[in-house]
C-alpha positions as CSV (number, residue, x, y, z in Angstrom):
1,M,-7.4,8.8,25.0
2,T,-7.1,7.8,21.4
3,S,-5.8,4.3,20.7
4,I,-4.1,3.3,17.4
5,F,-3.3,-0.3,16.5
6,I,-1.7,-1.6,13.3
7,E,-2.5,-5.2,12.5
8,R,-2.9,-7.6,9.7
9,L,-6.4,-7.4,8.3
10,G,-8.5,-10.6,7.9
11,A,-11.9,-11.6,6.6
12,K,-13.6,-10.0,9.6
13,D,-12.4,-6.6,8.3
14,A,-13.8,-7.1,4.8
15,E,-16.5,-4.4,5.0
16,A,-14.3,-1.7,6.5
17,F,-11.5,-2.6,4.1
18,R,-13.9,-2.3,1.1
19,A,-15.0,1.1,2.3
20,I,-11.5,2.5,2.7
21,R,-10.2,0.9,-0.5
22,L,-13.1,2.3,-2.6
23,E,-12.5,5.7,-1.0
24,A,-8.9,5.6,-2.0
25,L,-9.7,4.6,-5.6
26,Q,-12.4,7.2,-5.9
27,L,-10.5,10.2,-4.4
28,H,-7.1,9.4,-5.9
29,P,-7.5,7.5,-9.1
30,D,-4.1,8.8,-10.3
31,C,-2.3,7.0,-7.4
32,F,-3.5,3.5,-7.9
33,C,-3.4,1.0,-10.7
34,A,-6.6,-0.8,-9.5
35,D,-9.9,0.2,-11.2
36,L,-12.7,1.7,-9.2
37,D,-15.3,0.0,-11.4
38,A,-13.8,-3.5,-10.9
39,A,-13.5,-2.9,-7.1
40,E,-17.1,-1.7,-6.8
41,A,-18.3,-4.9,-8.5
42,M,-16.6,-7.2,-6.0
43,T,-18.7,-9.0,-3.4
44,I,-17.9,-8.9,0.3
45,A,-16.8,-12.5,0.0
46,E,-14.3,-11.5,-2.7
47,W,-13.0,-8.7,-0.5
48,A,-12.6,-11.2,2.3
49,Q,-10.7,-13.6,0.0
50,S,-8.4,-10.8,-1.0
51,L,-7.6,-10.2,2.6
52,E,-6.8,-13.9,3.1
53,R,-4.6,-14.1,-0.1
54,T,-2.6,-10.8,0.4
55,V,-1.0,-9.4,3.5
56,W,-2.9,-6.2,4.1
57,L,-2.0,-4.2,7.2
58,G,-4.4,-1.7,8.6
59,A,-4.2,1.1,11.1
60,K,-7.2,1.3,13.4
61,K,-7.9,4.4,15.4
62,D,-10.4,3.8,18.2
63,G,-11.5,0.7,16.3
64,A,-12.1,2.4,12.9
65,L,-9.9,1.5,9.9
66,V,-8.1,4.7,8.9
67,A,-5.1,3.5,6.8
68,I,-4.1,0.5,4.7
69,A,-1.1,-1.0,2.9
70,A,-0.4,-4.3,1.2
71,F,2.7,-6.4,1.0
72,T,3.0,-9.1,-1.7
73,R,5.6,-11.5,-2.9
74,P,5.9,-12.9,-6.4
75,A,5.2,-16.5,-7.1
76,S,8.4,-17.1,-9.1
77,K,11.3,-18.7,-7.3
78,K,13.6,-16.3,-9.1
79,L,11.9,-13.3,-7.5
80,A,11.1,-14.9,-4.1
81,H,13.7,-12.7,-2.4
82,T,11.7,-9.6,-3.3
83,G,8.5,-8.1,-2.1
84,E,6.2,-5.2,-3.1
85,L,4.5,-2.5,-1.1
86,S,1.3,-1.3,-2.7
87,G,-2.1,0.1,-2.1
88,M,-1.0,2.4,0.7
89,Y,-3.6,4.9,1.7
90,V,-4.2,7.1,4.8
91,R,-7.5,8.9,5.3
92,A,-7.2,12.7,4.9
93,G,-7.9,13.4,8.6
94,E,-5.0,11.2,9.7
95,R,-2.3,12.6,7.3
96,G,0.5,14.4,9.0
97,T,0.0,12.6,12.3
98,G,2.8,10.1,12.0
99,L,0.3,7.3,11.3
100,A,1.7,6.7,7.8
101,D,5.2,6.4,9.3
102,G,3.9,3.7,11.7
103,L,2.1,1.8,9.0
104,L,5.1,1.9,6.7
105,R,7.4,0.7,9.5
106,A,5.0,-2.2,10.1
107,V,5.2,-3.2,6.5
108,I,9.0,-3.1,6.5
109,D,9.1,-5.1,9.8
110,H,6.9,-7.7,8.2
111,A,9.0,-7.8,5.0
112,V,12.3,-8.2,6.9
113,S,11.5,-11.9,7.8
114,E,10.5,-12.7,4.2
115,V,12.5,-10.8,1.6
116,E,15.8,-9.0,0.9
117,Q,14.3,-5.9,-0.7
118,V,10.9,-4.2,-1.2
119,K,9.8,-2.3,-4.3
120,L,7.0,0.2,-4.7
121,T,5.7,2.6,-7.3
122,V,4.3,6.0,-6.6
123,N,2.8,8.8,-8.7
124,A,5.8,11.0,-9.7
125,G,3.7,14.1,-8.7
126,N,3.0,12.8,-5.2
127,R,5.9,14.5,-3.4
128,R,4.5,14.0,0.1
129,A,4.4,10.2,-0.4
130,I,7.9,10.2,-2.0
131,R,9.3,12.1,1.0
132,L,7.6,9.5,3.3
133,Y,9.2,6.6,1.5
134,E,12.6,8.3,1.4
135,R,12.5,8.9,5.1
136,H,12.2,5.1,5.4
137,G,15.2,4.3,3.2
138,F,13.5,3.9,-0.2
139,R,15.5,5.2,-3.1
140,T,14.4,6.0,-6.6
141,V,15.7,3.6,-9.2
142,G,13.6,4.6,-12.2
143,C,10.5,6.0,-13.7
144,I,7.7,4.6,-15.8
145,P,6.5,7.4,-18.1
146,R,2.8,7.6,-18.7
147,R,2.1,4.6,-16.5
148,I,-1.4,5.5,-15.4
149,R,-4.2,6.9,-17.5
150,V,-7.2,8.5,-15.9
151,G,-9.5,9.9,-18.6
152,D,-7.3,12.1,-20.8
153,E,-4.6,12.6,-18.2
154,V,-1.5,10.4,-17.9
155,Y,0.8,10.1,-14.9
156,D,4.4,8.9,-14.5
157,E,5.3,6.5,-11.8
158,V,8.5,6.5,-9.8
159,I,10.0,3.1,-8.9
160,M,11.6,2.9,-5.5
161,L,13.5,0.2,-3.7
162,R,14.7,-0.5,-0.2
163,R,16.9,-3.3,1.1
164,V,15.4,-4.8,4.2
165,S,17.8,-7.7,5.0
166,P,21.2,-8.8,3.9
167,S,21.6,-11.0,0.8
168,D,22.8,-14.6,1.1
């Protein structure tokens, strides 16, 4: 029987995290603001530090990391009531299985105890991801035209928000 666990990643996961993150940046450069070249240049120690600094959740299927998503909070006191979902990626073989829904629910569950709302940006052409986020209560609040440039191509990004807890 297949077992799937979603957990916070730590330094022990650095090599697996590096592999899946580089895969995401290589296969879908139009969906991430991070640069593949910079990510490839990072040492395993830097990957481990990243996992300690940022809340990265990972879905593991039979022990193998198959999906990731990050949750961050700004340092500013004025923005401390907000969080951001980023870096979400599900390996191709796991798409359409419900795993993305589970990972997104885990990020939202984490966010509920820390912030009032969560923001994300998504490539405007990525209809599948937008539908996923909408299923989980995210609503489009704007668009950043020509946000990402990959070679000669430019891509718009949709800004989406979801309230996760009541305001004070």
